[in-house]
Every structure is written in structure tokens, then in C-alpha cells.
N, C-alpha and C positions, 0 to 999 in steps of 0.2 A: 622764672616760671618753670615748672616741672611738667613733663609729658610722659604719657604711657609709651614706652619704646616700641610697642607693637604698632602704633599709629604710623610713625614714619616708615616702618618696614612695610606696612600695607601700602602706603603711598608709593614706595619704591617698586612694589609689585605692579601697581597700575601704571606707573611711569615706564617700567620695563616693557609692558605690553604696548603702550603708546609708541615708544621709540622703535620697537620692532616694526610696527606698522609704518612708521615714517621711513625706516630704511628700505622696506619692501616697496613702498609706493613713491618715495621721493617727495612727499607732500610737504611743501614749505608751510602751508596754512596749518596743518596739524602740528607741526613743530612750533609754529608761532603760538598756537593755542597752549601747547605744553609750556612754552616760555611764560605765558600769562599765569599759568598755575604756579610755576616757580616764583614769579614776581610777587604774587599775592602772599605766598609763604615767607618770602624774603623780607618784603617791606611792611606787611601788615601783621606778620607773625603766624606761627603754626596753628594758632587757634582758629584762624580764618582760611587756612589752606583748604582748597576744595576736596582733595582726597582725604584730608584729616576729618573734614566734616562728614564725608561718607563713612569713614571708619567709626566715628563717634555715634552716628545715627544707626548704622546697620550692623556693624561687627561687634563693637565693644560691649553692647548690652547682652550679647550672647556668651561673653567670656567671663572667666573669673577675674577678680581684680588683679592688676599686675603685681608681681612680687616686689618690684621697686620701680620708682620713677626716675627719669633722667632729666638733666638740664636741657632746656630747649635751645640754648645758644648753638651747640655744635650742629644739630640737624638744620637749624635755620641758616647757618653759614653754608652748609652743604646744599641747601636749596639755592643759595646765591651762586655757588659754583655751577650748579645745573643750569641756572638762568644764563650765565655767561656762555656756556657751551651751546645752549639752545639758541641764543641770539646769533652766535657765530654761524651755527648750522643753518638757521633760517635765512640769514643774509647769503650764505653760500648757495643754497638751493634756489632762492628767489633771483639771484643774480646770474644763475646759470653756471656757477662754479661748483659743479656737482661733487668733485672730490672734497671740497671744503665742507659741504653739507654732510656728506657721508662720514668724513673723519670726525667732525665735531659731534655728530649724532652717535657714532659708534663709541666714542669715549664716554659720553653721557650714559649710554646704554650699559657699558661695562661697569660703571660706578653704581648705577641703579640696580643692576643684576647682582652685584656683590652684596648689596644691602638686602635685597629681596630674598636671595637664596641662602646666604650665609650669615646675615646679620652684621656684616662688616661694612660700616659706613665710611667710605673713603674721604668724603668731605668733612666728616666729623673728626677723623684722625688728622686731617690737615689743620683744622681749627685748633685742636689740642697742641699740635706741634708748633704752630705759629704762636700760640699763647705762651708755651714754654720758652721759645726763643726770645720773644719780646720781654718776658719777665727776666730772663737772664741778662739781656742787654741793659734793661733798666737797673738791675741790681749792680751790674758792673760800673755803670755811670755814677751810681751813688757812693761807691766805695772810694774814700779819699786816697790819693796817691802818695 
């Protein structure tokens, strides 16, 4: 599936705002809600991602068509990475391990901000790196000795 790259970037902008509020308030419930947003995108696909639906309904109709589309797999993987950090942060805040909640939320915020502000998707880059490494390992296994 191909996606408009502006959609995930819009989602990263909303995520950045949500995570800033989490850091300011320490709200594990808000971070848990963000984890649900990440989970929907990860397990159901970007087509059903709540922030993607907002982008599709409110923003994209006002924009020119994208110059190019991108593969949905890297941003979907990035949502999974965000989910992992959001879950760790939620557990940290809810269990009273505030440093864990702050640390996990801050790392997720840094990644979301990089995408929102500069179009650099850290999780997407991780996905591509993992794909290259696994392809290389597979090809080395197939080469006869």
C-alpha cells in the first residue's frame, strides 16, 4: 500500500503535541490513549490510524496531490516503535516509576518531533536498516561455501 507522506508527518505533529502534554502533566491516561492510536496504526494499518483519518478528512482535500507516494510499511513500523515506547512510558507513570515514564515519553517525543519538524522518520529509517541487514544475512546464507 502507498501513502501520502504528508499524512504520517501530520500524525507526527499531533503526536508531538500530545507527548508534550504528557510530559508536562505526567498523565499516564493520555499516554495510554496515544498508545491506542499507535496500536491502531500498527495492527490495523495506516488507513485506519486516527490521525491519518483526520488528515484525510480535513487537510488533504485542501492540498495539491502529493508529488509522490511512499510505501506504508516503514511508517507502520515506526508506529509500532512508538507503541513500544508509549507502553513502557504508560507503565512507568502508572506504577509511579516517573523517570521511566519521562524517559520513554521523551524518546518517543524526540522521534515524533524529528518527523514533524524535519520530515525525518527515525522509525522508518530503522525499518529500512533492518530490511537491509536481514536481506544481507539471507543472501550470505544462500551463498554456497
